[in-house]
C-alpha positions in Angstrom: -18.4 8.4 38.7 -15.5 8.0 41.1 -12.7 10.5 40.6 -9.4 9.0 39.4 -6.7 9.7 42.0 -3.4 11.3 41.4 -0.1 9.9 42.7 -0.3 12.6 45.5 -3.8 11.4 46.4 -2.6 7.8 46.6 0.3 8.8 48.9 -2.1 10.7 51.2 -4.6 7.8 51.4 -1.9 5.2 52.1 -0.2 7.5 54.6 3.2 7.3 52.8 5.4 9.6 50.8 5.0 10.3 47.1 8.5 8.9 46.6 7.4 5.6 48.2 4.4 5.4 45.8 6.7 6.2 42.9 9.1 3.4 43.9 6.2 0.9 44.0 4.9 2.0 40.7 8.3 1.5 39.1 8.8 -2.0 40.6 11.5 -0.9 43.0 9.7 -1.8 46.3 12.1 -4.6 47.3 15.1 -2.6 46.1 14.1 0.3 48.3 13.2 -2.1 51.3 9.6 -1.1 51.3 7.6 -3.7 53.3 5.1 -6.1 51.7 2.4 -4.6 53.8 2.9 -1.1 52.5 3.4 -2.3 48.9 0.1 -4.3 49.0 -1.7 -1.4 50.6 -0.6 1.0 47.9 -1.2 -1.5 45.1 -4.8 -2.0 46.4 -5.5 1.7 46.4 -4.0 2.0 42.8 -6.2 -0.9 41.6 -9.4 0.5 43.2 -8.7 4.0 42.0 -8.0 3.1 38.3 -4.9 5.2 38.5 -2.8 5.3 35.3 0.7 6.8 35.4 1.6 9.5 32.9 3.9 7.5 30.6 5.9 10.6 29.4 6.4 11.8 33.0 7.4 8.3 34.0 9.9 8.0 31.2 11.5 11.3 32.2 11.9 10.0 35.8 13.2 6.5 34.9 14.9 7.2 31.5 12.8 4.4 30.0 9.4 4.5 28.3 9.1 0.8 27.5 8.0 1.9 24.0 9.7 1.0 20.7 9.1 3.1 17.6 8.6 1.1 14.3 8.9 3.0 11.0 8.1 1.3 7.7 7.4 2.2 4.1 3.6 1.4 4.2 1.9 -0.4 7.2 -0.9 -1.5 4.9 1.6 -3.5 2.8 1.0 -7.2 3.6 4.8 -7.7 4.2 5.1 -4.8 6.7 1.8 -5.5 8.3 2.8 -9.1 9.0 6.2 -8.1 10.4 4.7 -5.3 12.5 2.1 -7.7 14.0 4.8 -10.2 14.9 7.2 -7.6 16.4 4.3 -6.1 18.4 3.4 -9.5 19.8 7.0 -10.5 20.7 7.8 -7.0 22.2 4.6 -7.0 24.3 5.6 -10.4 25.9 8.9 -8.7 26.9 7.1 -5.7 28.5 7.4 -3.3 25.5 4.7 -1.6 23.4 5.1 -0.6 19.8 4.0 2.6 18.1 4.4 2.6 14.3 3.8 4.7 11.2 4.5 4.8 7.5 7.0 6.9 5.5 5.3 6.4 2.1 8.9 6.7 0.9 9.0 10.4 1.7 12.2 11.7 3.3 10.5 14.6 5.1 7.9 12.3 6.6 10.5 9.8 7.7 12.4 12.7 9.4 9.2 14.0 11.1 8.4 10.5 12.4 11.9 10.1 13.9 11.5 13.5 15.6 8.0 12.5 16.8 9.4 9.3 18.3 12.2 11.3 20.0 9.6 13.5 21.7 7.8 10.4 22.9 11.1 9.3 24.5 11.0 5.8 22.8 13.6 3.4 24.0 14.5 2.1 20.6 13.9 2.5 16.9 13.2 -0.2 14.3 13.4 1.3 10.8 12.9 0.2 7.3 14.8 3.2 5.9 14.8 5.2 2.7 17.7 7.1 1.2 18.0 10.6 2.6 17.7 9.9 6.3 21.3 8.7 6.8 22.2 11.8 8.9 19.1 11.4 11.0 20.0 7.8 11.8 23.6 8.8 12.5 22.3 11.4 15.0 20.3 8.7 16.8 23.4 6.6 17.1 25.5 9.5 18.3 22.9 10.1 20.9 23.4 6.4 22.0 20.0 5.3 20.9 19.2 1.7 20.0 18.5 1.5 16.3 17.9 -1.6 14.2 17.3 -1.4 10.4 15.4 -4.1 8.5 14.3 -5.1 5.0 16.6 -2.5 3.5 20.0 -1.1 4.6 21.8 2.1 3.8 25.3 2.3 2.5 27.8 3.9 4.9 26.0 3.1 8.1 27.7 0.6 10.5 24.5 -0.5 12.3 22.4 -3.5 13.2 20.5 -4.8 10.1 18.2 -7.7 9.5 17.3 -8.6 6.0 16.9 -11.2 3.2 19.2 -12.1 0.3 16.9 -10.6 -2.3 19.4 -11.0 -5.1 19.7 -14.7 -4.7 15.9 -15.1 -4.2 15.3 -13.3 -7.5 17.9 -15.4 -9.2 16.3 -18.6 -8.0 12.8 -17.6 -9.1 14.0 -16.4 -12.5 16.1 -19.6 -13.1 13.1 -21.7 -12.2 11.1 -20.0 -15.0 14.0 -20.5 -17.5 14.4 -24.1 -16.6 10.7 -24.5 -17.2 11.2 -23.5 -20.8 10.1 -19.9 -20.6 11.7 -17.6 -23.2 10.0 -14.2 -22.7 10.0 -13.5 -19.0 8.8 -10.2 -17.8 9.5 -8.4 -14.5 6.9 -6.1 -13.0 8.5 -4.1 -10.2 8.3 -0.8 -8.3 10.3 2.2 -9.6 12.1 2.8 -6.3 15.9 3.2 -5.7 15.9 1.0 -2.6 18.3 -2.0 -2.3 15.8 -4.8 -1.8 14.0 -3.7 -5.0 17.1 -3.1 -7.1 18.6 -6.4 -5.9 15.5 -8.3 -7.2 15.9 -6.6 -10.6 19.6 -7.4 -10.6 19.0 -11.1 -9.9 16.4 -11.3 -12.6 18.7 -9.6 -15.1 21.8 -11.6 -14.3 20.0 -15.0 -14.9 18.4 -13.9 -18.2 21.6 -12.4 -19.5 23.5 -15.6 -18.7 20.9 -17.5 -20.7 20.8 -14.9 -23.5 17.1 -14.2 -22.8 17.2 -10.7 -21.4 14.9 -8.1 -23.0 14.8 -4.6 -21.6 11.3 -4.0 -22.9 10.0 -6.7 -20.6 10.8 -4.8 -17.5 7.9 -2.7 -16.2 8.6 -0.2 -13.5 5.6 1.0 -11.7 5.8 4.5 -9.9 5.2 4.0 -6.2 2.4 6.5 -5.8 0.4 6.1 -9.0 -3.2 5.0 -9.1 -4.4 1.4 -9.4 -6.0 2.2 -12.7 -2.8 3.5 -14.2 -0.9 0.5 -12.9 -3.4 -1.9 -14.5 -3.3 0.0 -17.8 0.5 -0.4 -17.9 0.3 -4.1 -17.2 -2.3 -4.5 -19.9 0.0 -2.9 -22.4 3.0 -5.1 -21.3 1.0 -8.3 -21.6 -0.8 -7.4 -24.8 2.1 -6.0 -26.8 4.7 -8.6 -26.0 4.8 -12.4 -26.3 5.2 -12.8 -22.5 5.1 -16.4 -21.4 6.1 -15.8 -17.7 6.2 -12.9 -15.3 8.0 -12.3 -12.0 6.2 -9.8 -9.8 8.6 -8.0 -7.4 5.9 -7.5 -4.7 2.8 -9.4 -3.8 0.5 -6.4 -4.2 1.7 -6.0 -7.7 1.1 -9.7 -8.3 -2.5 -9.4 -7.1 -3.1 -6.5 -9.4 -1.4 -8.3 -12.3 -3.4 -11.5 -11.8 -6.6 -9.4 -12.1 -5.2 -7.9 -15.3 -4.4 -11.4 -16.7 -7.9 -12.5 -15.9 -9.3 -9.5 -17.8 -7.2 -10.3 -20.8 -8.3 -14.0 -20.6 -4.6 -15.1 -20.2 -4.6 -18.6 -18.6 -2.0 -19.6 -16.2 -1.1 -23.0 -17.7 1.7 -24.7 -19.5 2.0 -21.7 -21.8 2.1 -18.9 -19.1 3.6 -18.9 -15.6 3.6 -16.5 -12.7 5.9 -16.2 -9.7 5.2 -13.5 -7.0 7.7 -12.1 -4.5 6.4 -12.4 -1.0 3.9 -15.2 -0.5 0.3 -14.4 0.3 -2.7 -16.5 1.3 -4.5 -15.4 -1.9 -1.9 -17.3 -4.0 -2.9 -20.6 -2.3 -6.6 -20.0 -2.7 -6.4 -19.3 -6.5 -6.9 -22.1 -9.0 -4.3 -22.9 -10.2 -2.2 -21.8 -7.2 0.6 -19.2 -7.7 4.3 -19.9 -7.1 6.0 -17.4 -4.7 9.2 -16.3 -3.0 8.6 -16.6 0.7 10.5 -14.4 3.2 11.0 -15.9 6.7 8.8 -13.3 8.5 8.9 -14.9 11.9 12.7 -15.4 11.9 13.1 -11.7 10.8 10.8 -10.5 13.6 12.5 -12.7 16.2 16.0 -11.4 15.3 14.9 -7.8 15.2 13.5 -8.0 18.8 16.4 -10.1 20.0 18.8 -7.3 18.7 16.7 -4.5 20.2 16.4 -6.1 23.6 20.0 -7.2 23.8 21.1 -3.6 23.1 18.6 -2.2 25.7 19.7 -4.7 28.4 23.3 -3.7 28.5 25.4 -0.5 28.3 28.3 -2.5 26.9 29.1 -1.5 23.4 28.7 -4.4 21.0 29.7 -4.7 17.3 26.8 -4.2 14.9 25.3 -7.3 13.4 24.3 -7.8 9.8 21.9 -10.7 9.7 20.8 -12.0 6.2 18.3 -14.7 5.9 17.7 -16.8 2.7 14.2 -16.7 1.1 12.4 -19.9 0.1 11.1 -20.4 -3.4 7.7 -22.2 -3.3 6.9 -23.7 -6.7 3.2 -24.7 -7.0 1.6 -26.6 -9.8 0.6 -24.3 -12.6 -2.1 -26.6 -14.0 
């Protein structure tokens, strides 16, 4: 097997300096007045040798890694997986690669990930944050790093943020159930003190209190890390012990688990029982009857995140942080 050449080997074979090879590798041939003949000769040797530059060493020389770090709650969550895929695609078209990982809502893990991305010399950070890492994000900002938060923001941080009006979306979904004649509307949510989750509960509560239909016992908060079996058992108790005639699920993965429980309990989704799930999913369209859902504008969110990141990276001029809030769309599907 042919030995892969080093940058020094390439320079010797081409009869040029290591610096010249470095300029060509970094796209600065024209800027440094290197002839087309020399450039093509070096590029041919690079292509034939299979040479791959050391990304870390290159970032130390140029100050840019062309890598963006993406930190989310759980990359297996359909919402985050979809956002990550779109961000990765859009970033790649602009010459950037994405490395991503999950915090599992653990502060220590989130801090470790930020430090790991620092060591990789990433150019920017896209973070769906959790409470407890405010100082870590402030440190990045003080170090003049590009940081964009999404999905959830943190109080006290004057920073770029892209999100959705979760409060209004939850209000709209709950009101649709009320206007449909539902009297005992449950909320199944995650027991997390993060804004996008608390806003969904607040919207649900406000509408029901306004219509004098709020019942505290119809709110089920599921611990984030508990087992699927425990979650299903809690849902069975909620649906069996209360005269629930509608339920709003605060996430689509909770909705999928809940739909399985409802099937086990032989509860039919018809004129007497209705379901709305937060965050649409292909499963909801495939079921019979279909499931109504709150749909977040995933592509618009991903587009805006990348636009903000690239605009910050392309200029040294300090710009005021942007807070971009998109509306969600309520998709009401026939229940019978």
